[in-house]
C-alpha positions as CSV (number, residue, x, y, z in Angstrom):
1,M,-98.7,-59.8,41.8
2,I,-96.3,-56.9,42.5
3,R,-93.8,-58.3,40.0
4,Y,-96.4,-58.3,37.3
5,L,-97.4,-54.8,38.2
6,A,-93.8,-53.6,38.0
7,L,-93.4,-55.3,34.6
8,L,-96.5,-53.6,33.3
9,M,-95.3,-50.2,34.5
10,L,-91.9,-50.7,32.8
11,A,-93.6,-51.7,29.6
12,A,-95.8,-48.6,29.7
13,C,-92.8,-46.3,30.0
14,S,-91.8,-46.8,26.3
15,A,-95.3,-47.3,24.9
16,G,-95.4,-43.9,23.2
17,T,-97.7,-40.9,23.6
18,P,-101.3,-41.1,22.3
19,H,-100.5,-39.6,18.9
20,F,-97.9,-42.3,18.3
21,R,-99.8,-45.2,19.9
22,G,-100.0,-48.2,17.7
23,V,-96.9,-47.2,15.6
24,P,-94.1,-49.7,15.9
25,A,-90.9,-48.4,17.5
26,T,-87.4,-48.6,16.2
27,R,-84.8,-48.8,19.0
28,V,-81.7,-46.7,18.4
29,A,-78.6,-45.9,20.5
30,V,-76.8,-42.5,20.0
31,N,-73.8,-41.7,22.1
32,G,-74.9,-43.6,25.2
33,S,-78.6,-42.7,25.0
34,V,-81.1,-45.4,23.9
35,F,-84.4,-44.3,22.3
36,D,-87.6,-45.9,21.0
37,V,-88.4,-43.9,17.9
38,R,-91.8,-43.7,16.2
39,V,-92.7,-41.7,13.1
40,R,-96.2,-40.6,12.1
41,S,-96.8,-38.1,9.2
42,E,-94.6,-35.0,9.7
43,L,-93.7,-35.8,13.4
44,A,-91.3,-38.2,15.1
45,E,-91.1,-39.2,18.7
46,A,-88.1,-40.4,20.7
47,V,-88.7,-42.0,24.1
48,R,-85.5,-42.4,26.0
49,V,-85.6,-46.0,27.5
50,N,-82.2,-46.2,29.3
51,T,-81.5,-44.9,32.8
52,Q,-79.2,-41.9,32.5
53,Y,-78.6,-38.7,34.5
54,A,-80.3,-36.0,32.4
55,P,-81.7,-33.2,34.5
56,R,-82.7,-31.1,31.4
57,L,-83.4,-31.4,27.7
58,G,-80.1,-29.8,26.6
59,P,-77.7,-32.8,26.6
60,I,-80.4,-35.2,25.3
61,R,-81.9,-32.9,22.6
62,D,-79.3,-33.4,19.9
63,R,-79.1,-37.2,20.6
64,A,-82.9,-37.5,20.2
65,A,-82.8,-35.4,17.0
66,L,-80.1,-37.7,15.6
67,A,-82.1,-40.8,16.5
68,M,-85.2,-39.4,14.9
69,A,-83.3,-38.4,11.7
70,Q,-81.7,-41.9,11.4
71,V,-85.1,-43.6,11.7
72,S,-87.1,-41.2,9.5
73,G,-84.5,-40.4,6.9
74,C,-85.4,-36.8,7.2
75,P,-83.6,-33.8,8.7
76,I,-85.2,-32.6,12.0
77,L,-86.4,-29.0,12.1
78,D,-87.2,-28.6,15.7
79,V,-87.3,-30.8,18.9
80,L,-89.7,-30.2,21.8
81,G,-90.2,-32.1,25.0
82,D,-88.1,-33.1,28.0
83,A,-85.2,-35.4,28.7
84,A,-87.5,-38.5,28.6
85,V,-89.9,-37.9,25.7
86,T,-89.1,-35.6,22.7
87,V,-91.1,-34.9,19.5
88,G,-89.3,-33.7,16.4
89,V,-90.7,-31.9,13.3
90,L,-89.5,-33.7,10.1
91,G,-88.0,-31.6,7.4
92,C,-89.3,-33.7,4.5
93,D,-92.5,-35.1,3.1
94,R,-92.0,-38.8,3.7
95,A,-95.1,-39.7,1.7
96,A,-93.8,-37.8,-1.4
97,G,-90.2,-38.9,-0.7
98,E,-88.9,-35.3,-1.0
99,R,-86.9,-33.1,1.3
100,L,-88.1,-29.6,2.2
101,L,-85.6,-26.8,1.6
102,L,-85.5,-25.9,5.3
103,T,-82.6,-25.8,7.7
104,A,-82.4,-28.8,10.0
105,I,-81.1,-28.5,13.5
106,S,-79.1,-31.7,13.7
107,T,-78.1,-33.7,10.6
108,P,-75.8,-31.2,8.9
109,N,-73.8,-30.7,12.1
110,Y,-73.0,-34.4,12.9
111,E,-71.3,-37.3,11.2
112,C,-72.6,-40.7,12.4
113,I,-71.1,-44.1,12.1
114,D,-73.5,-47.0,12.1
115,Y,-72.0,-49.8,14.3
116,G,-74.8,-52.2,13.4
117,T,-77.3,-53.9,15.6
118,Y,-76.8,-54.7,19.3
119,E,-78.4,-57.9,20.4
120,D,-79.2,-58.4,24.0
121,A,-78.1,-61.9,25.1
122,G,-81.1,-63.9,26.4
123,S,-83.6,-61.6,24.7
124,D,-85.0,-61.0,21.3
125,L,-84.5,-57.2,21.7
126,G,-82.0,-55.5,19.6
127,Y,-81.3,-51.9,18.4
128,Q,-79.1,-49.9,16.0
129,V,-76.0,-48.3,17.6
130,F,-74.6,-45.0,16.2
131,E,-71.6,-43.1,17.3
132,C,-72.1,-39.4,16.2
133,T,-69.5,-36.7,16.4
134,P,-69.8,-33.0,15.5
135,Y,-67.9,-31.7,12.5
């Protein structure tokens, strides 16, 4: 019984906040941080799913913005939240397929290399892996 309860609690950790509930997640790794990213209208959410020492948003903020930009295809205008759950404001209208002429916080400052999909042995879970460096 306790094993099932622990499994349920772990599954709930990456389920998404109420606004993003029901939206399928895309798992993305950026520079050692792994996020489940969901996009709904003009917002994106990145839920960090790996264990990592991150006492404040600072070190995780740019990684989350990069993950949200990779999944949404839009620049990220602002990131709010904490080191576990962040929400980003998209800098484009995804429905119209056009970018807004606004300054993004992350994508112009980083160059990312897509290393493809990481497949976990013995599991059907996989996620995209990016290595991003400032330029």
